[in-house]
C-alpha positions in Angstrom: 53.9 59.5 117.9 56.5 61.9 116.5 58.4 61.0 113.3 61.7 60.5 115.0 60.8 59.2 118.4 63.7 57.1 119.6 66.0 58.2 116.8 69.6 59.0 117.5 70.9 61.6 115.0 74.2 63.4 114.3 74.4 66.6 112.2 77.8 67.9 111.0 78.0 71.7 110.6 75.2 71.7 113.1 76.0 75.1 114.8 74.3 77.2 112.1 72.4 77.4 108.8 70.9 74.3 107.3 72.6 72.0 109.8 71.0 73.9 112.8 67.6 74.1 111.1 67.7 70.3 110.5 68.8 69.6 114.1 66.0 71.7 115.4 63.4 69.8 113.4 64.9 66.4 114.3 64.8 67.3 118.0 61.3 68.8 117.8 60.1 65.5 116.3 61.6 63.3 119.0 65.2 62.6 118.1 68.1 62.9 120.4 70.6 65.0 118.5 74.4 65.4 118.4 75.8 68.5 116.7 79.3 68.4 115.3 81.0 71.6 114.3 84.5 73.2 114.4 82.8 76.2 116.1 82.7 74.8 119.7 80.8 77.7 121.2 78.2 77.5 118.5 77.8 73.8 118.8 77.5 74.1 122.6 74.8 76.8 122.3 72.8 74.7 119.8 73.2 71.6 122.0 72.0 73.5 125.0 69.0 74.8 123.1 68.1 71.3 121.9 69.2 69.3 125.0 71.6 67.5 122.7 75.3 66.7 122.5 78.0 69.1 121.3 81.0 67.7 119.5 84.0 69.7 118.2 85.8 68.5 115.2 87.1 69.7 111.8 85.6 67.5 109.1 89.0 67.5 107.3 90.4 65.5 110.2 89.5 61.9 109.7 90.6 60.7 113.1 88.8 63.6 114.8 85.6 62.9 112.9 85.8 59.2 113.8 86.3 60.0 117.5 83.4 62.5 117.5 81.0 59.9 115.9 82.1 57.3 118.4 81.5 59.8 121.3 78.1 60.6 119.9 77.2 57.0 119.7 78.2 56.4 123.3 76.3 59.4 124.6 73.2 58.8 122.5 73.1 55.0 122.8 73.9 54.5 119.1 73.4 56.3 115.8 70.7 55.7 113.2 70.3 59.1 111.4 73.2 61.2 110.0 73.2 64.5 108.1 76.6 65.3 106.5 76.1 69.0 106.1 79.4 70.8 106.9 80.7 72.8 104.0 82.4 76.0 102.8 82.2 78.1 99.7 84.3 80.7 97.7 83.8 82.6 94.5 86.6 83.5 92.2 87.7 83.1 88.5 89.1 79.6 88.1 92.6 80.7 87.4 92.6 83.0 90.4 92.1 80.2 93.0 95.3 79.5 94.9 96.1 75.8 95.3 95.5 76.1 99.0 92.0 77.4 98.3 91.2 74.5 96.1 92.6 72.0 98.6 90.4 73.6 101.4 87.2 73.5 99.3 87.8 69.8 98.3 88.9 68.8 101.8 85.9 70.3 103.6 83.2 69.7 101.0 84.2 66.3 99.6 86.6 64.6 101.9 84.6 65.9 104.9 81.6 63.9 103.6 83.9 60.9 103.0 85.2 61.1 106.6 81.7 61.3 107.9 80.5 58.4 105.9 83.4 56.3 107.0 82.8 57.2 110.6 79.0 56.7 110.5 78.8 53.4 108.6 80.1 51.1 111.4 77.4 52.4 113.7 74.6 52.3 111.2 75.5 48.8 110.1 74.5 47.7 113.5 71.4 49.8 113.9 70.3 50.4 110.3 69.1 53.8 109.4 69.6 56.7 106.9 72.3 59.1 105.9 71.8 62.4 103.9 74.7 64.3 102.4 74.4 68.0 101.6 75.5 68.4 97.9 74.5 71.4 95.8 72.8 72.3 92.5 76.3 73.6 91.6 77.4 69.9 91.5 74.8 69.2 88.8 75.0 72.5 86.9 78.4 74.1 87.6 78.2 77.8 88.5 80.4 80.7 87.4 83.3 81.3 89.8 82.7 78.2 91.8 84.7 75.6 89.8 86.4 73.8 92.8 83.2 73.9 94.9 81.1 72.6 92.0 83.6 69.8 91.4 83.6 68.8 95.1 79.8 68.8 95.3 79.6 66.6 92.1 81.9 64.2 94.0 79.6 64.3 97.0 76.7 63.0 94.8 78.8 60.2 93.4 80.1 59.3 96.8 76.7 59.1 98.4 75.3 57.1 95.5 78.2 54.7 95.8 77.5 54.2 99.5 73.8 53.6 98.7 74.9 50.8 96.4 77.3 49.2 98.8 75.4 49.4 102.1 71.8 48.8 101.2 69.3 47.5 102.1 70.1 48.2 105.8 71.3 51.7 105.3 69.8 54.3 102.9 72.0 57.1 101.6 70.7 60.1 99.7 71.7 63.7 98.9 70.0 67.0 98.9 71.1 69.7 96.4 70.1 73.1 97.6 70.0 76.0 95.2 70.3 79.6 96.5 69.5 79.4 100.2 69.9 82.3 102.6 72.3 81.0 105.3 75.4 82.5 107.0 77.5 81.2 104.1 75.5 83.2 101.5 74.5 86.2 103.6 76.9 88.6 101.9 75.1 88.2 98.6 71.9 89.4 100.2 73.5 92.5 101.7 74.4 94.0 98.3 71.6 96.2 97.1 70.0 94.9 93.9 72.4 92.0 93.6 69.7 89.3 94.0 67.1 90.9 91.7 68.1 88.9 88.6 67.9 85.7 90.6 64.4 86.5 92.0 63.2 87.4 88.5 64.5 84.3 86.9 63.8 81.5 89.4 60.3 80.0 89.1 59.8 80.2 92.9 60.5 83.9 92.7 62.9 84.0 95.7 65.7 82.4 97.5 65.0 79.5 99.9 65.4 79.2 103.6 67.4 76.8 105.7 64.1 75.5 107.2 62.9 74.6 103.7 66.0 72.5 103.1 65.6 70.9 106.6 62.1 69.8 105.7 63.5 67.8 102.8 66.4 66.4 104.7 64.1 65.2 107.5 61.8 63.6 104.9 64.8 61.6 103.5 65.9 60.6 107.0 62.4 59.5 107.9 60.6 56.2 107.3 58.4 58.1 104.8 61.4 57.8 102.5 62.0 54.1 103.3 62.1 53.2 99.6 64.3 56.1 98.5 68.0 55.6 98.3 70.8 56.7 96.0 68.7 59.8 95.1 69.8 63.4 94.8 66.8 65.6 95.6 67.1 69.2 94.4 65.7 71.9 96.7 66.2 74.9 94.4 62.9 76.6 93.7 63.3 75.6 90.0 66.8 77.2 89.7 68.2 74.4 87.6 65.4 74.8 85.1 66.7 78.3 84.2 70.2 78.5 85.5 70.8 82.1 84.4 69.4 83.6 87.7 72.4 82.7 89.8 74.8 83.1 86.9 73.8 86.7 86.6 74.4 87.2 90.4 77.8 85.6 90.3 78.8 87.5 87.1 78.2 90.7 89.1 80.1 89.3 92.1 83.2 88.5 90.0 83.0 91.9 88.3 82.9 93.7 91.7 85.9 91.6 92.8 87.9 92.5 89.7 87.1 96.2 90.0 88.4 96.2 93.6 91.7 94.6 92.4 92.1 97.1 89.6 
């Protein structure tokens, strides 16, 4: 019997990256999966691949998220596994962020998780189950040039832990905090020659991670193997937070390149 036989799962930001990798693993292990993304074509392609359900919504839109979760529950026959993964990033000196940039980062990365929790909980209160939110090591150890992102991700950890307190024992709520993971959101860093060398030299694992490696941890937390784990923030960072300086050196270079282009 597969780990998720009979499970009904929803993944936000499911059209690419960590979300898609997680959806693939859930489906491969027996779950019926709904993929929510603002990229309708990407969500449809992923749903076609996984024989799942495609949902189009912007996680900043509370009503849209609520409607999408309700549609997923109708089409899947309920919900009992949720991965709140959708997010965006940006790198700039703190004073260079425009207020609109900060509002977008907080709205997607923090309020988007809140809207997902709020939409998911009524369904899981009936069925029981597990929720995982995608936070970040930047929410634990803030990173250069990512002040609004780091603040939002710190909020995700607090929000998920609050939900774990309020909705246990029937619902478990946990976080993952990825370190440097190669996904479409971080791909530009990997395209700059030699930019990642200080990271690879500093991090104990000796390399960046993959979306599939984060998906492995998310699926563990969503599975019954983690039935006594709730309110936890599990770092998937190759030891990055032990040394910290690896990604700081990368972002220092990114900011220097940004300033040189402005000069």
